[in-house]
C-alpha positions as CSV (number, residue, x, y, z in Angstrom):
1,M,69.8,109.7,99.0
2,E,68.2,106.1,99.3
3,K,70.7,103.2,98.5
4,F,70.1,102.3,94.7
5,L,69.7,98.4,94.4
6,S,70.1,98.5,90.3
7,F,71.6,100.7,87.9
8,D,67.9,100.9,86.5
9,E,66.8,103.0,90.1
10,I,69.8,105.0,89.1
11,K,68.8,105.6,85.2
12,R,65.4,106.6,86.3
13,S,66.5,109.2,88.9
14,L,68.5,110.7,86.4
15,E,65.6,110.9,84.1
16,T,63.2,112.4,86.2
17,K,66.1,114.7,87.6
18,E,65.8,113.6,91.2
19,T,69.2,113.3,90.9
20,D,72.4,113.8,89.3
21,C,76.1,112.2,88.7
22,K,77.5,114.2,90.7
23,A,75.4,113.6,93.8
24,I,75.7,109.4,93.0
25,V,79.3,109.8,93.1
26,T,79.4,112.0,96.4
27,Y,76.6,109.5,98.1
28,Y,79.2,106.4,97.4
29,L,81.8,108.7,98.3
30,K,80.7,109.4,101.5
31,N,79.7,105.7,102.3
32,I,83.5,104.3,101.7
33,E,84.5,106.8,104.3
34,T,82.0,105.6,106.7
35,K,82.7,102.0,105.5
36,A,86.7,102.6,105.1
37,H,87.4,99.5,108.4
38,L,86.0,97.1,106.3
39,N,89.4,98.2,103.9
40,A,87.5,97.5,100.4
41,F,89.3,100.3,98.9
42,V,92.9,100.7,98.3
43,E,93.0,104.1,96.9
44,V,89.8,106.2,95.9
45,Y,89.6,108.7,92.9
46,T,88.0,111.3,94.6
47,D,89.0,114.1,92.5
48,Y,89.0,112.0,89.0
49,A,85.4,110.5,89.5
50,L,83.9,113.9,90.5
51,A,85.2,115.4,87.5
52,Q,83.9,112.6,85.2
53,A,80.9,112.9,87.0
54,E,80.5,116.5,85.9
55,K,81.7,115.7,82.2
56,V,78.8,113.1,82.2
57,N,76.5,115.4,83.4
58,E,76.9,117.7,80.2
59,K,76.2,114.9,78.3
60,L,72.9,114.0,79.7
61,A,71.9,117.9,79.5
62,N,73.1,117.8,75.6
63,G,71.3,113.9,75.1
64,K,74.9,112.1,74.1
65,A,75.5,109.8,77.0
66,G,76.5,106.3,76.8
67,K,74.9,103.3,78.2
68,L,76.4,103.5,81.3
69,A,75.7,107.6,82.4
70,G,75.5,107.3,86.2
71,M,77.3,104.1,86.9
72,V,79.9,104.2,89.1
73,I,82.4,101.3,89.2
74,G,85.5,100.1,91.2
75,I,88.2,98.2,89.5
76,K,90.2,95.4,91.2
77,D,93.7,96.4,92.0
78,V,95.3,94.5,88.8
79,L,93.5,96.7,86.7
80,C,95.2,99.6,84.5
81,L,93.9,102.9,84.5
82,R,96.4,105.6,83.0
83,G,97.9,107.9,85.1
84,Q,96.2,106.1,88.4
85,E,98.4,103.5,90.8
86,V,98.3,100.0,90.2
87,N,100.2,97.6,92.5
88,A,98.0,94.3,92.2
89,S,98.3,94.5,96.4
90,S,101.8,93.8,96.1
91,K,104.9,95.9,97.9
92,I,107.1,95.1,95.0
93,L,104.7,97.1,92.7
94,G,104.7,99.9,95.2
95,G,104.0,103.5,93.7
96,F,103.8,102.2,89.9
97,E,102.1,104.2,87.7
98,S,100.0,102.9,84.8
99,Q,100.8,104.2,81.3
100,F,97.9,103.0,79.8
101,T,94.0,102.0,80.6
102,A,93.1,98.6,80.2
103,T,90.7,97.6,77.4
104,A,87.9,96.8,79.3
105,V,87.7,99.6,81.7
106,Q,88.2,102.4,78.8
107,R,85.1,100.4,76.7
108,L,83.4,101.0,80.1
109,I,84.2,105.0,80.4
110,D,83.6,105.4,76.9
111,E,80.1,104.5,77.7
112,D,80.2,106.9,80.6
113,A,80.5,104.9,83.5
114,I,82.3,106.3,86.2
115,I,85.8,104.9,88.2
116,I,85.5,105.2,91.2
117,G,89.4,103.7,92.5
118,R,90.7,100.6,92.8
119,L,89.8,97.7,95.0
120,N,92.0,95.4,97.4
121,C,92.4,92.2,96.5
122,D,95.0,88.9,97.8
123,E,98.3,89.6,96.0
124,F,98.7,89.2,92.4
125,G,95.2,87.1,92.6
126,M,96.9,84.7,94.7
127,G,94.5,83.5,97.2
128,S,91.1,82.6,98.4
129,S,90.5,84.5,101.4
130,N,91.9,88.1,100.7
131,E,94.5,87.8,103.5
132,N,97.1,87.8,101.5
133,S,97.2,91.5,100.6
134,A,99.9,94.1,100.8
135,H,96.9,96.4,101.9
136,G,95.7,94.1,104.8
137,K,92.4,92.0,104.7
138,V,89.0,93.1,103.7
139,L,85.9,92.5,106.0
140,N,83.1,90.6,104.9
141,A,80.2,93.2,105.8
142,A,77.6,90.3,106.4
143,D,80.1,89.7,109.0
144,E,83.6,91.4,110.1
145,T,84.7,88.2,111.9
146,R,84.6,86.2,108.2
147,V,86.6,86.8,105.3
148,P,84.9,87.8,102.0
149,G,86.4,85.5,99.8
150,G,89.4,86.1,97.5
151,S,91.3,86.7,95.8
152,S,88.7,89.7,94.4
153,G,87.5,90.3,98.1
154,G,87.4,93.9,97.9
155,S,85.3,93.9,94.6
156,A,83.2,91.8,96.3
157,V,82.7,93.9,99.3
158,A,82.5,97.2,97.5
159,V,79.4,96.0,95.9
160,Q,77.6,94.1,98.8
161,A,78.2,97.4,101.1
162,N,76.9,99.6,98.7
163,L,80.2,101.1,97.7
164,C,79.6,101.7,93.9
165,T,77.3,100.4,91.9
166,V,79.0,97.3,90.1
167,S,82.6,96.3,90.5
168,L,85.1,94.7,88.3
169,G,87.1,92.0,89.4
170,T,89.2,89.1,88.3
171,D,88.6,85.1,87.9
172,T,91.4,82.8,87.3
173,G,90.2,79.9,89.7
174,G,87.0,81.3,91.1
175,S,88.2,84.6,92.6
176,V,85.2,86.5,91.0
177,R,82.5,83.7,91.8
178,Q,83.9,82.2,95.3
179,P,83.7,85.8,97.2
180,A,80.2,86.8,95.2
181,A,78.8,83.5,97.1
182,F,80.5,84.9,100.3
183,T,79.0,88.1,100.0
184,G,75.4,87.4,98.4
185,L,76.4,88.5,95.0
186,V,75.8,88.1,91.4
187,G,79.9,87.3,90.2
188,I,80.7,86.1,86.5
189,K,83.6,84.3,84.8
190,P,83.3,84.7,81.1
191,T,84.4,82.5,78.9
192,Y,87.8,82.4,78.3
193,S,89.1,85.2,75.4
194,R,85.7,86.8,76.0
195,V,86.8,89.9,77.3
196,S,90.3,91.0,76.6
197,R,93.0,90.9,78.9
198,W,94.9,93.7,77.7
199,G,95.8,95.9,80.8
200,L,95.4,92.9,83.3
201,I,98.2,92.1,85.5
202,A,98.7,88.8,84.7
203,Y,98.7,85.7,87.3
204,A,98.4,82.9,85.1
205,S,97.7,83.8,81.2
206,S,95.8,80.9,79.9
207,F,93.3,81.1,82.9
208,D,93.1,85.0,83.9
209,T,89.7,86.4,82.5
210,I,87.9,89.8,83.7
211,G,85.0,89.2,85.4
212,V,82.0,91.7,87.0
213,F,79.7,92.2,90.3
214,S,76.5,93.0,90.8
215,R,73.4,93.2,92.7
216,N,71.3,91.6,89.9
217,V,72.0,90.0,86.6
218,P,71.0,92.7,84.1
219,D,73.7,95.1,85.7
220,N,76.0,92.2,85.5
221,A,75.1,91.8,81.9
222,L,75.0,94.7,80.6
223,V,78.4,95.8,81.9
224,M,79.8,92.4,80.4
225,E,78.5,93.3,76.5
226,I,79.8,96.4,76.7
227,M,83.4,95.0,78.0
228,A,83.5,91.3,75.7
229,G,84.9,91.5,72.2
230,T,87.8,91.4,70.1
231,D,90.5,93.7,70.8
232,E,93.5,94.9,68.6
233,F,95.9,94.5,71.9
234,D,95.5,91.4,73.0
235,S,95.6,88.6,69.8
236,T,94.2,85.9,72.6
237,A,90.8,87.8,72.1
238,S,87.9,86.0,70.7
239,R,86.5,87.9,67.2
240,K,83.5,85.9,67.8
241,P,80.6,88.6,67.8
242,V,79.0,89.6,71.1
243,P,75.0,89.4,71.8
244,A,73.6,92.3,73.7
245,Y,73.5,90.1,76.8
246,S,71.0,92.4,78.5
247,E,68.3,92.3,76.0
248,L,68.3,88.6,75.8
249,L,67.5,87.7,79.7
250,H,63.9,86.6,78.8
251,F,64.2,83.0,79.6
252,E,61.2,80.4,78.6
253,K,62.3,77.1,77.4
254,R,62.7,74.0,79.2
255,A,66.2,73.8,80.0
256,K,68.4,70.2,80.1
257,V,70.2,70.4,83.8
258,A,72.9,68.4,85.0
259,Y,74.2,68.4,88.6
260,L,77.5,66.5,89.3
261,K,77.0,63.7,91.9
262,E,80.6,64.2,93.3
263,T,79.7,68.1,94.2
264,I,77.1,66.8,96.1
265,E,77.9,63.9,97.7
266,S,81.3,65.8,98.4
267,E,82.4,65.3,102.2
268,A,83.2,68.5,102.3
269,L,80.1,70.3,101.5
270,Q,78.4,72.6,104.5
271,P,74.9,70.3,104.8
272,E,73.1,73.9,104.1
273,I,74.5,74.3,101.6
274,K,73.8,70.9,100.2
275,A,70.0,71.3,101.0
276,N,69.7,74.8,99.3
277,T,71.0,73.0,96.3
278,L,69.1,70.4,96.1
279,S,65.8,72.7,96.9
280,V,66.7,74.8,93.7
281,L,67.2,71.2,91.6
282,D,63.7,70.0,93.1
283,K,62.2,73.4,91.8
284,L,63.1,73.1,88.5
285,R,62.1,69.9,88.4
286,Q,59.2,70.7,89.5
287,E,58.7,73.5,87.3
288,G,59.0,71.1,84.0
289,H,63.0,71.1,83.4
290,Q,64.9,68.0,82.8
291,V,67.1,67.9,85.7
292,E,69.5,64.9,86.0
293,E,72.4,63.3,87.7
294,V,75.8,63.3,86.1
295,Q,79.3,61.8,87.3
296,F,82.1,63.3,86.9
297,P,85.1,60.7,87.5
298,L,87.8,63.4,86.6
299,L,86.7,65.5,89.9
300,K,89.3,65.0,92.3
301,Y,92.3,65.8,89.1
302,I,90.6,69.4,88.5
303,L,92.7,70.9,91.6
304,P,95.6,69.2,91.4
305,T,95.7,70.0,87.1
306,Y,94.8,73.7,88.3
307,Y,97.3,74.4,90.7
308,I,100.4,72.8,88.9
309,L,99.2,75.2,85.6
310,T,98.6,77.9,87.7
311,T,101.7,78.1,89.3
312,A,104.0,77.4,86.3
313,E,102.8,80.4,84.4
314,A,103.1,82.8,87.3
315,S,106.6,81.5,87.8
316,S,106.9,82.7,84.6
317,N,105.0,86.1,84.4
318,L,106.4,87.1,87.9
319,S,109.8,87.1,86.8
320,R,109.3,90.2,85.1
321,F,108.9,91.6,88.8
322,D,112.6,92.5,89.5
323,G,113.5,95.9,90.5
324,V,115.5,96.9,87.8
325,K,112.9,98.9,86.0
326,Y,109.9,100.1,88.2
327,G,108.1,99.2,91.5
328,Y,110.4,98.1,94.3
329,R,113.8,97.9,94.9
330,T,115.8,96.7,97.9
331,P,117.7,99.4,99.6
332,N,119.6,96.4,101.4
333,A,121.5,95.4,98.6
334,H,125.5,95.4,97.8
335,N,125.7,94.0,94.6
336,L,123.5,93.3,91.8
337,E,122.8,89.3,92.6
338,S,121.9,90.7,96.4
339,M,119.7,93.0,94.5
340,Y,117.2,90.5,92.6
341,K,117.2,88.3,95.9
342,L,116.4,91.1,98.2
343,T,114.1,92.8,96.2
344,R,111.9,89.7,95.2
345,S,112.0,88.7,98.7
346,E,111.2,91.4,100.5
347,G,108.8,92.2,97.8
348,F,106.5,89.4,97.3
349,G,104.4,87.7,100.2
350,D,104.7,84.4,101.8
351,E,101.6,83.1,99.2
352,V,102.9,84.2,96.0
353,K,106.7,82.9,97.0
354,R,105.3,79.8,97.6
355,R,103.1,79.7,94.0
356,I,106.7,80.9,92.4
357,M,108.6,78.4,94.2
358,L,106.0,75.5,93.3
359,G,105.6,76.8,89.7
360,T,109.6,77.0,89.1
361,F,109.9,73.1,90.8
362,V,107.4,72.0,87.9
363,L,108.7,73.7,85.1
364,S,112.7,72.6,85.8
365,A,113.7,70.1,83.6
366,S,113.9,67.1,86.2
367,Y,110.4,67.2,86.7
368,Y,108.4,69.3,83.1
369,D,107.4,65.8,81.9
370,A,106.4,64.2,85.1
371,Y,104.1,67.3,86.2
372,F,103.6,70.3,83.7
373,T,103.0,68.1,80.3
374,K,101.0,65.7,82.0
375,A,98.7,68.2,83.8
376,Q,98.3,70.1,80.1
377,K,96.9,66.6,79.2
378,V,94.5,65.8,82.1
379,R,93.6,69.7,81.3
380,R,92.4,68.5,77.9
381,L,90.3,65.5,79.3
382,I,88.7,67.5,81.3
383,K,88.1,70.1,79.0
384,E,86.8,67.7,76.3
385,F,84.7,65.8,79.3
386,T,82.9,69.2,80.4
387,E,82.2,70.2,76.9
388,D,80.6,66.7,76.3
389,L,78.1,67.2,79.4
390,L,77.5,70.6,78.2
391,N,76.8,69.2,74.6
392,K,74.1,67.0,76.0
393,Y,72.9,69.6,78.7
394,D,71.7,73.5,78.5
395,Y,73.9,73.8,82.1
396,I,75.6,72.3,84.8
397,V,74.2,73.5,88.0
398,M,77.1,72.8,91.6
399,P,77.3,74.8,94.9
400,T,79.7,77.3,94.0
401,T,81.7,77.0,97.2
402,P,82.0,73.8,99.9
403,S,81.2,75.9,102.8
404,T,80.0,79.5,103.6
405,A,82.8,82.2,104.6
406,F,84.7,81.1,107.1
407,K,86.7,83.0,109.9
408,F,89.9,84.9,109.4
409,G,93.0,82.8,110.2
410,E,90.7,79.4,109.9
411,H,93.1,77.9,106.7
412,S,95.9,80.9,107.2
413,N,98.6,77.6,108.3
414,D,97.1,75.4,106.0
415,P,97.4,76.2,102.4
416,V,95.3,72.6,101.3
417,A,93.0,73.7,102.9
418,M,92.5,77.4,101.6
419,Y,93.3,75.9,98.1
420,L,90.0,73.6,98.6
421,E,88.2,76.4,99.1
422,D,88.2,76.3,95.0
423,L,87.6,72.7,94.6
424,F,84.0,73.7,93.0
425,T,85.3,76.8,91.1
426,V,88.1,75.6,89.2
427,Q,86.1,73.3,86.5
428,A,85.0,76.2,84.6
429,S,88.6,77.8,84.9
430,V,90.5,74.9,83.4
431,S,87.6,74.3,80.9
432,G,87.7,77.9,79.6
433,V,83.6,77.9,79.8
434,P,82.0,81.0,81.5
435,A,80.0,80.3,84.9
436,V,78.3,82.9,87.3
437,S,77.8,82.8,90.6
438,I,73.8,83.6,91.8
439,P,72.8,84.1,95.8
440,N,71.2,80.7,97.1
441,G,69.6,81.9,100.4
442,T,71.7,81.7,103.4
443,D,72.8,79.4,106.3
444,A,72.0,79.2,109.8
445,K,74.4,82.2,110.8
446,G,72.6,84.3,107.9
447,L,75.7,84.0,106.1
448,P,75.1,84.0,102.1
449,I,75.2,80.8,100.3
450,G,76.3,80.7,96.1
451,L,74.5,78.6,93.8
452,Q,76.9,77.9,90.5
453,I,76.0,77.5,86.7
454,M,77.8,76.3,83.8
455,A,77.4,76.8,80.2
456,N,79.2,75.7,77.1
457,S,81.5,78.5,75.6
458,F,80.7,81.7,74.5
459,K,77.0,80.7,75.9
460,E,77.0,84.0,78.1
461,A,73.8,84.9,76.8
462,E,72.1,81.4,77.7
463,L,74.0,81.2,80.7
464,Y,72.5,85.2,82.0
465,A,68.8,84.0,80.4
466,F,69.0,81.2,83.4
467,A,71.0,82.9,86.0
468,N,68.0,85.9,85.6
469,Y,64.9,83.2,85.9
470,L,66.3,81.6,88.8
471,T,67.3,84.7,90.4
472,K,63.6,86.2,89.9
473,S,61.8,82.6,90.8
474,E,63.6,83.0,94.0
475,N,62.2,86.2,95.0
């Protein structure tokens, strides 16, 4: 069987009876086995996926199949699927079995998508390199000595290495967009509240979003339109109607595009990424679009604001993992207090413990107003400034990352250097607006470069259309 580059190719093959769902799943299972050393999958649902394929084949034969019949999807190891283990790539949740299925995942299953397994990630979504997983690191298929990005590294590599059609990741501060950039994929962070978080193991609840990795924009748009929408189980999910994104990809208008001077002139920006970004902006000008440089004086405050608020929320969210009701419990305890202390000390990895302690510190009585309250005020300023820009311009364009994929261990002993990998992605997360990373060429070493596009809240349809226009003109 030939490699499928899009879901359209799969659908055509099913329609012409060249293949069936079971053969498609078997094809991906063989790829997963052949490329097991990449460590993208934590667990492969072989029997479950093949059984689902049989059911979808029957529906296709009866003309009753859903929109995603034949699409094979991997899910990040923070999303629940009933009857399957989920542990957020952490020792502390070892052996925990999901009691229900996440709303976003269920909606895909309801349209006959086939879930093939759960994907490796940084523990609890905390990391930018996928080196913080209890299941070990994921290798970038473009260069196996380099990171795939994080925290959704396994989700990115699964699509990059052709182990599934699309995959789900989560994006709290760039955890879909940064790995998408490092692996040459399309990766979206939707508007906060656009997709239900029911069934997602929380990291930072006011930032967490469920995003999609794909090879192209149409596949991404189709999956997002099915996942998005209101949910009775999640009171924060928006009730705004969901457009048919996959049917609104035609782009003809002249766009008003802004780019941030501070990102292009950043000392951290790799020269090849700067050149490729400026090349896109020049091409847009030549095609008649209005492209203007703008300043964002709050840029230097975004990263500290993000880390103060997310670590505070993580400190609160992760307090539930204590060894009492489920997951790992230390065998070395001699009383209740030691059970709590040892379980959490042994169960959490170093990066998670670092963020819990930082979050606990900023929430403490002595420092709450100095850090947490002030960061909330700065977040409001960043959100308002970003929205003002997006009221004047249709899109903000910038590099997705300051560099291409770095080598394993390069930032392991320097947390600040690792956090700076999120420099360009956290603005959309702090502001709650949607952002997508699309491929934008490669550097001299052949490593993928990403271009990030932001739009105003709930403007995913416009964002997808512009991203599709740019990816098509690139080809």
